[in-house]
One Martini backbone bead per residue (centre of mass of N, CA, C, O) as a GRO file, in nm:
protein
  390
    1MET     BB    1   0.096   0.035   0.019
    2VAL     BB    2   0.019   0.383  -0.059
    3ALA     BB    3   0.138   0.683   0.112
    4ALA     BB    4   0.116   0.998  -0.048
    5ALA     BB    5   0.308   1.295  -0.161
    6TRP     BB    6   0.359   1.626  -0.252
    7TYR     BB    7   0.644   1.844  -0.230
    8ALA     BB    8   0.658   2.194  -0.229
    9GLY     BB    9   0.933   2.390  -0.236
   10TRP     BB   10   0.786   2.685  -0.261
   11HIS     BB   11   0.641   2.622   0.046
   12ALA     BB   12   0.866   2.589   0.279
   13SER     BB   13   0.826   2.850   0.457
   14ASP     BB   14   0.533   2.735   0.558
   15PHE     BB   15   0.609   2.419   0.484
   16THR     BB   16   0.804   2.227   0.639
   17LEU     BB   17   0.970   1.938   0.694
   18ASP     BB   18   0.863   1.934   0.999
   19ASP     BB   19   0.543   1.940   0.908
   20VAL     BB   20   0.558   1.659   0.833
   21SER     BB   21   0.380   1.344   0.857
   22TRP     BB   22   0.581   1.093   0.810
   23GLU     BB   23   0.431   0.846   0.963
   24LYS     BB   24   0.188   0.861   0.722
   25TYR     BB   25   0.409   0.764   0.516
   26THR     BB   26   0.583   0.594   0.232
   27LEU     BB   27   0.585   0.850   0.027
   28MET     BB   28   0.785   1.125  -0.112
   29THR     BB   29   0.747   1.409  -0.343
   30TYR     BB   30   0.946   1.619  -0.517
   31ALA     BB   31   0.862   1.953  -0.631
   32PHE     BB   32   1.040   2.027  -0.926
   33ALA     BB   33   1.167   1.882  -1.201
   34VAL     BB   34   1.264   2.013  -1.518
   35THR     BB   35   1.255   2.044  -1.839
   36THR     BB   36   1.478   2.078  -2.116
   37ASP     BB   37   1.642   2.142  -2.422
   38ASN     BB   38   1.846   1.963  -2.252
   39PRO     BB   39   1.856   1.627  -2.177
   40SER     BB   40   2.111   1.662  -1.961
   41ILE     BB   41   1.905   1.872  -1.817
   42LEU     BB   42   1.791   1.951  -1.491
   43SER     BB   43   1.551   2.164  -1.336
   44PHE     BB   44   1.464   2.384  -1.036
   45ASN     BB   45   1.285   2.586  -1.151
   46GLY     BB   46   1.067   2.709  -0.890
   47SER     BB   47   1.235   2.572  -0.692
   48ASN     BB   48   1.452   2.399  -0.432
   49GLU     BB   49   1.744   2.229  -0.439
   50THR     BB   50   1.856   2.264  -0.142
   51LEU     BB   51   1.613   2.070  -0.026
   52VAL     BB   52   1.665   1.778  -0.122
   53GLU     BB   53   1.863   1.666   0.081
   54PRO     BB   54   1.689   1.708   0.342
   55PHE     BB   55   1.444   1.555   0.233
   56VAL     BB   56   1.578   1.276   0.215
   57LYS     BB   57   1.676   1.258   0.504
   58LYS     BB   58   1.399   1.276   0.640
   59ALA     BB   59   1.273   1.034   0.504
   60HIS     BB   60   1.483   0.818   0.600
   61GLU     BB   61   1.446   0.866   0.908
   62ASN     BB   62   1.119   0.766   0.851
   63GLY     BB   63   1.095   0.533   0.629
   64VAL     BB   64   1.083   0.703   0.357
   65LYS     BB   65   1.042   0.745   0.038
   66ALA     BB   66   1.235   0.917  -0.212
   67SER     BB   67   1.124   1.162  -0.448
   68VAL     BB   68   1.121   1.290  -0.791
   69SER     BB   69   0.957   1.516  -0.992
   70ILE     BB   70   0.906   1.527  -1.348
   71GLY     BB   71   0.760   1.839  -1.443
   72GLY     BB   72   0.452   1.933  -1.497
   73TRP     BB   73   0.268   2.184  -1.621
   74THR     BB   74   0.548   2.375  -1.660
   75GLY     BB   75   0.771   2.109  -1.701
   76SER     BB   76   0.690   1.960  -2.009
   77LEU     BB   77   0.807   2.094  -2.274
   78PHE     BB   78   1.063   1.854  -2.331
   79TYR     BB   79   0.983   1.558  -2.335
   80SER     BB   80   0.947   1.479  -2.629
   81SER     BB   81   1.248   1.543  -2.714
   82ASN     BB   82   1.391   1.370  -2.483
   83VAL     BB   83   1.242   1.089  -2.615
   84GLY     BB   84   1.269   1.117  -2.951
   85SER     BB   85   1.564   0.988  -2.922
   86GLU     BB   86   1.830   0.800  -2.853
   87GLN     BB   87   2.021   1.025  -2.766
   88ASN     BB   88   1.825   1.174  -2.574
   89ARG     BB   89   1.759   0.937  -2.389
   90THR     BB   90   2.043   0.896  -2.284
   91GLN     BB   91   2.074   1.178  -2.159
   92PHE     BB   92   1.825   1.167  -1.975
   93ILE     BB   93   1.915   0.921  -1.811
   94GLN     BB   94   2.179   1.048  -1.706
   95ALA     BB   95   2.038   1.275  -1.551
   96ILE     BB   96   1.882   1.086  -1.361
   97GLU     BB   97   2.121   0.937  -1.243
   98GLY     BB   98   2.254   1.186  -1.123
   99LEU     BB   99   2.020   1.258  -0.931
  100VAL     BB  100   2.008   0.995  -0.772
  101ASN     BB  101   2.308   0.989  -0.674
  102LYS     BB  102   2.322   1.271  -0.536
  103TYR     BB  103   2.040   1.205  -0.341
  104ASP     BB  104   1.944   0.915  -0.282
  105LEU     BB  105   1.714   0.794  -0.448
  106ASP     BB  106   1.418   0.579  -0.478
  107ALA     BB  107   1.259   0.774  -0.685
  108ILE     BB  108   1.060   0.836  -0.989
  109ASP     BB  109   0.850   1.096  -1.125
  110PHE     BB  110   0.628   1.115  -1.403
  111ASP     BB  111   0.502   1.447  -1.515
  112TRP     BB  112   0.343   1.426  -1.803
  113GLU     BB  113   0.172   1.713  -1.963
  114TYR     BB  114   0.100   1.524  -2.238
  115PRO     BB  115   0.115   1.254  -2.408
  116GLY     BB  116   0.007   1.350  -2.728
  117ARG     BB  117  -0.059   1.626  -2.577
  118GLN     BB  118  -0.159   1.930  -2.492
  119GLY     BB  119  -0.103   2.144  -2.236
  120ILE     BB  120  -0.017   2.454  -2.174
  121GLY     BB  121   0.063   2.521  -2.519
  122CYS     BB  122   0.413   2.470  -2.564
  123ASN     BB  123   0.462   2.191  -2.608
  124ALA     BB  124   0.615   1.942  -2.709
  125ILE     BB  125   0.498   1.737  -2.994
  126SER     BB  126   0.398   1.388  -3.070
  127PRO     BB  127   0.261   1.096  -3.204
  128ASN     BB  128   0.520   0.933  -3.049
  129ASP     BB  129   0.521   0.972  -2.739
  130THR     BB  130   0.425   0.703  -2.613
  131ALA     BB  131   0.634   0.521  -2.749
  132ASN     BB  132   0.885   0.679  -2.644
  133PHE     BB  133   0.828   0.650  -2.345
  134LEU     BB  134   0.848   0.346  -2.334
  135THR     BB  135   1.137   0.321  -2.437
  136PHE     BB  136   1.261   0.487  -2.211
  137LEU     BB  137   1.179   0.300  -1.978
  138GLN     BB  138   1.320   0.047  -2.081
  139GLU     BB  139   1.606   0.175  -2.078
  140LEU     BB  140   1.613   0.253  -1.778
  141ARG     BB  141   1.567  -0.038  -1.658
  142LYS     BB  142   1.856  -0.149  -1.771
  143THR     BB  143   1.983   0.001  -1.565
  144GLU     BB  144   2.120   0.003  -1.257
  145VAL     BB  145   1.941   0.225  -1.150
  146GLY     BB  146   1.659   0.141  -1.274
  147LYS     BB  147   1.634  -0.139  -1.123
  148LYS     BB  148   1.603   0.010  -0.823
  149LEU     BB  149   1.371   0.181  -0.893
  150THR     BB  150   1.093   0.370  -0.837
  151LEU     BB  151   0.841   0.390  -1.086
  152THR     BB  152   0.641   0.674  -1.180
  153ALA     BB  153   0.306   0.810  -1.287
  154ALA     BB  154   0.143   1.094  -1.374
  155VAL     BB  155  -0.203   1.087  -1.470
  156SER     BB  156  -0.475   1.080  -1.638
  157LEU     BB  157  -0.801   0.960  -1.680
  158ASN     BB  158  -0.655   0.868  -1.939
  159PRO     BB  159  -0.483   0.722  -2.144
  160PHE     BB  160  -0.255   0.753  -2.350
  161ALA     BB  161  -0.181   0.890  -2.644
  162GLY     BB  162  -0.201   0.828  -2.962
  163PRO     BB  163  -0.140   0.907  -3.291
  164ASP     BB  164  -0.466   1.001  -3.307
  165GLY     BB  165  -0.530   1.113  -2.990
  166THR     BB  166  -0.625   0.860  -2.866
  167PRO     BB  167  -0.654   0.630  -2.647
  168VAL     BB  168  -0.500   0.371  -2.556
  169THR     BB  169  -0.573   0.003  -2.525
  170ASP     BB  170  -0.254  -0.065  -2.432
  171VAL     BB  171  -0.057  -0.077  -2.104
  172THR     BB  172   0.117  -0.333  -2.032
  173ALA     BB  173   0.407  -0.227  -2.088
  174PHE     BB  174   0.396  -0.011  -1.860
  175ALA     BB  175   0.346  -0.214  -1.622
  176LYS     BB  176   0.641  -0.336  -1.645
  177GLU     BB  177   0.795  -0.050  -1.566
  178LEU     BB  178   0.585   0.043  -1.365
  179ASP     BB  179   0.485   0.037  -1.042
  180PHE     BB  180   0.303   0.309  -1.072
  181ILE     BB  181   0.012   0.504  -1.090
  182GLU     BB  182  -0.121   0.850  -1.084
  183ILE     BB  183  -0.440   0.951  -1.072
  184MET     BB  184  -0.553   1.273  -1.157
  185ASN     BB  185  -0.833   1.351  -0.954
  186TYR     BB  186  -0.826   1.662  -1.085
  187ASP     BB  187  -0.934   1.939  -1.249
  188VAL     BB  188  -1.217   1.884  -1.391
  189TRP     BB  189  -1.312   2.152  -1.263
  190GLY     BB  190  -1.325   2.510  -1.363
  191SER     BB  191  -1.266   2.814  -1.519
  192TRP     BB  192  -1.316   2.644  -1.805
  193SER     BB  193  -1.600   2.600  -1.743
  194THR     BB  194  -1.965   2.617  -1.751
  195GLY     BB  195  -1.952   2.542  -1.441
  196VAL     BB  196  -1.998   2.441  -1.118
  197GLY     BB  197  -1.781   2.182  -1.033
  198PRO     BB  198  -1.605   1.910  -0.958
  199ASP     BB  199  -1.277   1.868  -0.896
  200ALA     BB  200  -1.313   1.546  -0.758
  201PRO     BB  201  -1.477   1.308  -0.881
  202LEU     BB  202  -1.576   0.991  -0.807
  203ASN     BB  203  -1.853   1.040  -0.964
  204ASP     BB  204  -2.069   1.086  -1.291
  205SER     BB  205  -2.293   0.876  -1.394
  206CYS     BB  206  -2.534   1.041  -1.228
  207ALA     BB  207  -2.512   1.256  -1.425
  208ALA     BB  208  -2.544   1.454  -1.659
  209THR     BB  209  -2.398   1.432  -1.957
  210ALA     BB  210  -2.272   1.729  -1.950
  211ASN     BB  211  -2.144   1.645  -1.643
  212GLN     BB  212  -1.941   1.432  -1.783
  213GLN     BB  213  -1.578   1.469  -1.726
  214GLY     BB  214  -1.493   1.277  -1.506
  215SER     BB  215  -1.347   1.012  -1.290
  216ALA     BB  216  -1.252   0.768  -1.090
  217VAL     BB  217  -1.431   0.553  -1.213
  218SER     BB  218  -1.360   0.601  -1.515
  219ALA     BB  219  -1.052   0.575  -1.486
  220ILE     BB  220  -1.029   0.288  -1.381
  221LYS     BB  221  -1.173   0.161  -1.616
  222ALA     BB  222  -0.978   0.256  -1.844
  223TRP     BB  223  -0.705   0.142  -1.731
  224THR     BB  224  -0.787  -0.155  -1.682
  225LYS     BB  225  -0.884  -0.215  -1.971
  226ALA     BB  226  -0.577  -0.151  -2.078
  227GLY     BB  227  -0.391  -0.315  -1.832
  228MET     BB  228  -0.402  -0.188  -1.547
  229PRO     BB  229  -0.354  -0.280  -1.245
  230PRO     BB  230  -0.490  -0.199  -0.946
  231SER     BB  231  -0.207  -0.251  -0.791
  232GLN     BB  232  -0.097   0.007  -0.997
  233ILE     BB  233  -0.304   0.212  -0.851
  234VAL     BB  234  -0.313   0.557  -0.774
  235LEU     BB  235  -0.491   0.795  -0.601
  236ALA     BB  236  -0.517   1.129  -0.680
  237VAL     BB  237  -0.551   1.396  -0.444
  238PRO     BB  238  -0.703   1.698  -0.317
  239GLY     BB  239  -0.601   1.988  -0.099
  240TYR     BB  240  -0.818   2.149  -0.286
  241GLY     BB  241  -0.984   2.434  -0.451
  242HIS     BB  242  -1.227   2.597  -0.653
  243SER     BB  243  -1.313   2.920  -0.757
  244PHE     BB  244  -1.622   3.126  -0.781
  245SER     BB  245  -1.830   3.364  -0.943
  246VAL     BB  246  -2.153   3.386  -0.772
  247ASN     BB  247  -2.450   3.478  -0.771
  248ASN     BB  248  -2.725   3.454  -0.571
  249THR     BB  249  -2.926   3.363  -0.785
  250ALA     BB  250  -2.751   3.115  -0.891
  251ALA     BB  251  -2.668   2.970  -0.618
  252PHE     BB  252  -2.972   2.933  -0.570
  253VAL     BB  253  -3.271   2.776  -0.523
  254ASN     BB  254  -3.544   2.944  -0.596
  255GLY     BB  255  -3.456   3.180  -0.376
  256SER     BB  256  -3.296   3.055  -0.184
  257THR     BB  257  -3.077   3.073   0.129
  258THR     BB  258  -2.965   2.744   0.148
  259GLU     BB  259  -2.994   2.612  -0.141
  260LEU     BB  260  -2.777   2.485  -0.354
  261ALA     BB  261  -2.682   2.478  -0.668
  262ALA     BB  262  -2.624   2.296  -0.949
  263TYR     BB  263  -2.418   2.403  -1.180
  264PRO     BB  264  -2.357   2.698  -1.183
  265GLY     BB  265  -2.304   2.987  -1.298
  266PHE     BB  266  -2.031   3.212  -1.396
  267ASN     BB  267  -1.777   3.468  -1.367
  268ALA     BB  268  -1.492   3.453  -1.557
  269SER     BB  269  -1.394   3.768  -1.525
  270ASN     BB  270  -1.420   3.710  -1.186
  271GLN     BB  271  -1.172   3.592  -1.043
  272PRO     BB  272  -1.099   3.480  -0.757
  273PHE     BB  273  -0.917   3.484  -0.489
  274GLY     BB  274  -0.731   3.304  -0.297
  275ASP     BB  275  -0.495   3.224  -0.123
  276LYS     BB  276  -0.157   3.286  -0.047
  277TRP     BB  277  -0.079   3.053  -0.272
  278ASP     BB  278  -0.189   3.192  -0.495
  279ASP     BB  279  -0.185   3.278  -0.815
  280GLY     BB  280  -0.123   3.543  -0.977
  281PRO     BB  281  -0.105   3.747  -1.209
  282THR     BB  282   0.032   3.629  -1.526
  283THR     BB  283   0.290   3.476  -1.719
  284ASP     BB  284   0.345   3.213  -1.886
  285GLU     BB  285   0.562   2.989  -2.049
  286CYS     BB  286   0.404   3.093  -2.330
  287GLY     BB  287   0.315   3.412  -2.286
  288ASN     BB  288   0.043   3.401  -2.134
  289PRO     BB  289  -0.207   3.548  -1.989
  290GLN     BB  290  -0.304   3.528  -1.632
  291LEU     BB  291  -0.502   3.469  -1.396
  292GLN     BB  292  -0.585   3.397  -1.118
  293GLY     BB  293  -0.647   3.082  -0.981
  294GLY     BB  294  -0.846   3.038  -0.716
  295ILE     BB  295  -0.701   2.882  -0.486
  296PHE     BB  296  -0.800   2.657  -0.215
  297ASP     BB  297  -0.688   2.540   0.043
  298PHE     BB  298  -0.785   2.385   0.317
  299TRP     BB  299  -0.654   2.601   0.501
  300GLY     BB  300  -0.775   2.842   0.331
  301LEU     BB  301  -1.072   2.790   0.422
  302VAL     BB  302  -1.013   2.861   0.710
  303ASP     BB  303  -0.885   3.140   0.676
  304GLY     BB  304  -1.147   3.240   0.491
  305GLY     BB  305  -1.418   3.133   0.660
  306PHE     BB  306  -1.554   2.860   0.556
  307LEU     BB  307  -1.403   2.707   0.790
  308ASN     BB  308  -1.338   2.531   1.048
  309GLU     BB  309  -1.083   2.374   1.233
  310ASN     BB  310  -1.255   2.089   1.193
  311GLY     BB  311  -1.395   2.125   0.882
  312THR     BB  312  -1.639   2.273   0.917
  313VAL     BB  313  -1.892   2.478   0.859
  314ALA     BB  314  -1.938   2.800   0.876
  315ASP     BB  315  -2.084   3.061   0.969
  316GLY     BB  316  -2.262   3.197   0.687
  317ILE     BB  317  -2.223   2.928   0.520
  318ALA     BB  318  -2.292   2.771   0.245
  319SER     BB  319  -2.392   2.423   0.160
  320ARG     BB  320  -2.286   2.120  -0.033
  321PHE     BB  321  -2.353   1.768  -0.095
  322ASP     BB  322  -2.263   1.559  -0.357
  323ASN     BB  323  -2.368   1.232  -0.413
  324CYS     BB  324  -2.244   1.171  -0.682
  325SER     BB  325  -1.937   1.292  -0.646
  326GLN     BB  326  -1.857   1.324  -0.344
  327THR     BB  327  -1.879   1.653  -0.301
  328PRO     BB  328  -1.812   1.979  -0.191
  329TYR     BB  329  -1.968   2.301  -0.102
  330VAL     BB  330  -1.908   2.658  -0.082
  331TYR     BB  331  -2.077   2.976   0.033
  332ASN     BB  332  -2.047   3.333   0.008
  333PRO     BB  333  -2.299   3.572   0.000
  334LYS     BB  334  -2.120   3.833   0.031
  335THR     BB  335  -1.885   3.759  -0.196
  336GLU     BB  336  -1.970   3.542  -0.411
  337VAL     BB  337  -1.817   3.266  -0.324
  338MET     BB  338  -1.734   2.957  -0.473
  339VAL     BB  339  -1.639   2.617  -0.359
  340SER     BB  340  -1.473   2.340  -0.483
  341TYR     BB  341  -1.402   2.043  -0.287
  342ASP     BB  342  -1.238   1.874  -0.013
  343ASN     BB  343  -1.315   1.648   0.253
  344ALA     BB  344  -1.346   1.410   0.485
  345GLU     BB  345  -1.584   1.273   0.340
  346SER     BB  346  -1.456   1.251   0.052
  347PHE     BB  347  -1.201   1.100   0.150
  348LYS     BB  348  -1.351   0.854   0.256
  349ALA     BB  349  -1.473   0.772  -0.015
  350LYS     BB  350  -1.195   0.731  -0.153
  351GLY     BB  351  -1.086   0.520   0.047
  352ASN     BB  352  -1.307   0.311  -0.003
  353PHE     BB  353  -1.245   0.282  -0.305
  354ILE     BB  354  -0.963   0.175  -0.275
  355MET     BB  355  -1.041  -0.079  -0.118
  356GLN     BB  356  -1.266  -0.204  -0.302
  357ASN     BB  357  -1.049  -0.193  -0.567
  358GLN     BB  358  -0.754  -0.258  -0.486
  359LEU     BB  359  -0.564  -0.038  -0.458
  360ARG     BB  360  -0.252   0.101  -0.373
  361GLY     BB  361  -0.359   0.411  -0.317
  362PHE     BB  362  -0.232   0.737  -0.231
  363SER     BB  363  -0.204   1.090  -0.353
  364MET     BB  364  -0.121   1.423  -0.250
  365TRP     BB  365  -0.224   1.749  -0.347
  366GLU     BB  366  -0.057   1.869  -0.107
  367ALA     BB  367   0.092   1.833   0.189
  368GLY     BB  368   0.035   2.155   0.264
  369GLY     BB  369  -0.298   2.167   0.224
  370ASP     BB  370  -0.365   2.087   0.487
  371PHE     BB  371  -0.545   2.049   0.819
  372ASP     BB  372  -0.450   1.868   1.073
  373ASP     BB  373  -0.492   1.600   0.902
  374ILE     BB  374  -0.789   1.560   0.806
  375LEU     BB  375  -0.753   1.425   0.526
  376LEU     BB  376  -0.535   1.212   0.579
  377ASP     BB  377  -0.684   1.052   0.803
  378SER     BB  378  -0.935   0.976   0.639
  379ILE     BB  379  -0.799   0.811   0.403
  380ARG     BB  380  -0.639   0.617   0.568
  381GLU     BB  381  -0.865   0.475   0.722
  382ALA     BB  382  -1.042   0.394   0.470
  383ALA     BB  383  -0.797   0.239   0.317
  384GLY     BB  384  -0.639   0.071   0.574
  385PHE     BB  385  -0.456   0.212   0.755
  386ASP     BB  386  -0.253   0.209   1.015
  387ASP     BB  387  -0.220   0.421   1.281
  388CYS     BB  388  -0.436   0.640   1.289
  389ASP     BB  389  -0.483   0.941   1.376
  390ASP     BB  390  -0.723   1.152   1.540
   0.00000   0.00000   0.00000
């Protein structure tokens, strides 16, 4: 069983290595090393490489495997070219070997967003991405370093894209090279959507067809059908939620002041600010202007007055728990901000899902997003981990 999380180096001043509940994890992944246009060079631009050594030391002191994730949303620009030729793959593998040896890593996590598909908007991309990624993994596994590593991949709700852009139907070869995949069951609905929907739906088959954008249920079905064993699937879960600007008329059902509407429309041009970790207006890696992210971490919902310190809904805040997606919503009628997020109840549902489907475990983005381990303890207990603190 895997109890894991990603540790964001850029948040280390607020959430230090000593703040991690190491005893509750089996693996911790440092985010991110990013790809560069030189396959022999990995960069920690945007994170803090000086923290990697103490990160690994702290993990090993607590009997936790230490991993580094390569890529991420803004760091996958050159994955395609780095695995696109034999020469580049060799150099990329040597760069990974150097990273592993330098920091005594136990694992490497590949967070390519996304093979065969465009991610942030300016990633290098090729119809051969998925095939080249497999070849790269096979070549890495043959090395002395690769034979010893735990190799993981953070993946989307559907299997990797094939040459025609549709998900491949057979991933059994990937299952032979990867110890497990982490299905990123989050960011399903957000500021890009047509309405306020669940950030991380457990299920959406019970929703209207237009509101079926993908879920943990559909993702597990797709990956296992393609040949990934449940025992090699980790469910990646979010310690954060997305905020939306929703006026009172749209937020409530038929003029009610208590019952929140499902999938209400929102004002996309008025993206609310999230908590203090939220990205402000900026220009992304592709040179495109971006609004603030509107992200509220679970602790940010407490700081922002949406939740009490025990994780319950604060006074004056309207709430709804959607039984279909098994996710909650909160709404401040004064500021007209609605947030779709995950709480202890939804994490319990995801933990039960992990146990019932005999999945490998969970991984949370990110370790520092929780508040007093409310989410972590809930999913650990439901998924069947022992010694869960109350």
